[in-house]
C-alpha positions, 0 to 999 in steps of 0.5 A: 499500499502506497503511503501518501506523505503528510506534513510532519513526523515527530523525531526525538521530541520535536515535529519536523517536515516529512522530508527531513525525517531521515537517518544515517545510512550507517545506523545500527538499526538499518544494518542489524535490525535492532529496533522496535516499532508499533502499528496503531490506528486512529479512527474518526468517531462521532465527535473527534478523532481517537486513537485505539488503545494508544497506551497499550501500544506504547507500553508494548513498544517499551516492552519490545525495546526491553527485550533487545536492551534498547532504552527508549528515552521517552516514557509512555505518556510522552510517546502518547502525547506525541502520537496525538501531536502528529495526528493534530499537526497533519490534520488527520481525521483517521489514519495509521500511526508508526512509532519506531525506535532504533540504535543509531550511528556509533561504530560498525560492530554488531554490539550496540551498547552505548549507541544513540537511540533514535525515536520517530512517530509518523502518521498517515492515511491508511485504508483496509490493509488487505483491501476493502474487497477482502474485508468484505468477501474474505481473502485467500492465504497460503501456508508458507514454506518459511517457519515462524521465528523461534523464540529460542533464536530471537524474542518472537513475542516482541515487535522487533524490526529485524524479525520482520524479515521472516514475515516479508519472506512469507508474504512475498512467497504468498504473493508470488503463488497468487495468494493475498497473505501467508500463515506461518507454522512454528518449528513444531508444525503448529499454526502460529500467525500471518505475516502481520496478523493473528489468526483465529479459527471458528469450529462449532460456534467456538473460537480458537487462537494460538497461544503465546507459546506458539511464538506469536505476537501478543496482538492488542487487536487480538486481545480486544477481539477475544474480550469482545467475543467473550462479552458476546457469549462466544467461547474463546480458547487459546490452544495449538492447532495443526495446519490440517485443522485450518482446512476443516474450520467453519470460519477463519479470520485474521486480526491486527492493527492494520488488518482489523478483522479480516475474513479468510475464505480459502487456505491452500486452495481449500475453501473455508466453510461456504466460502463466505465470511461466516456468522461469528466472523461478521458479528465480531467485525460489526462489533469491532467497527462499532467500538472503534467508531465510538458507537459502543460506550461500554468500550469507550476507555479503548479510544483516546481522543486526540484533541 
């Protein structure tokens, strides 16, 4: 998805012009992937723009940084305020927010201790990550030949820049094979997640999703959907499941800040259910959209007004 440039980006405590938000070519984070990032949605509500679960995202950014010994020099509340400032400075009513923090320039070695830390927050318009048609009708996914990175190799439950080479390889392979997205298995052959999404399976009216020990990112949209499902009286269970169970699912869907709630209609050229978004998926899609648009007061605390 192409980015439409906005006017301002937050860099190390100040708003600067979009074109000036640059980094040095010898930045450690560029060479070795030693950085962390977040993906956050801002929604247009009935009153004003509001950011979905902003504090939780910034807490996770700090948690990811801790796993790679990166100390972000700005506390959570400062980052939350900065995200709002970026939305306001660019006059956005809705959009996608991308905070990123990484080791900058010092030496050329792999060890980044004592390197400076750079922190940016950008915001720009973003439609449906997997396409409006995908959100409406469902997408086609492919089981990647690449395995989900192991937690014994890198912190798989953290949103670390370098780890997303794993995701990029998987989604490129899926696209080359004619699919919309990939799903990755872990080293034990269990279903893990998509290239940038958590996955849910529906069987006999019950919802299942892989647990954290499957090596998945603890998604904030994932957590939100689990809460919404439980509140709707839908049983949700975290458990491991194998690839073949995807073929027998009544429904499948992805969740994520970018993907929101996206139905899956086909896996490895096998139709899911009747090939259309199922009733559980549609119910959760509808409830999620009610929440993020500010139409459901029960979850008002999940929305942080930008002004």
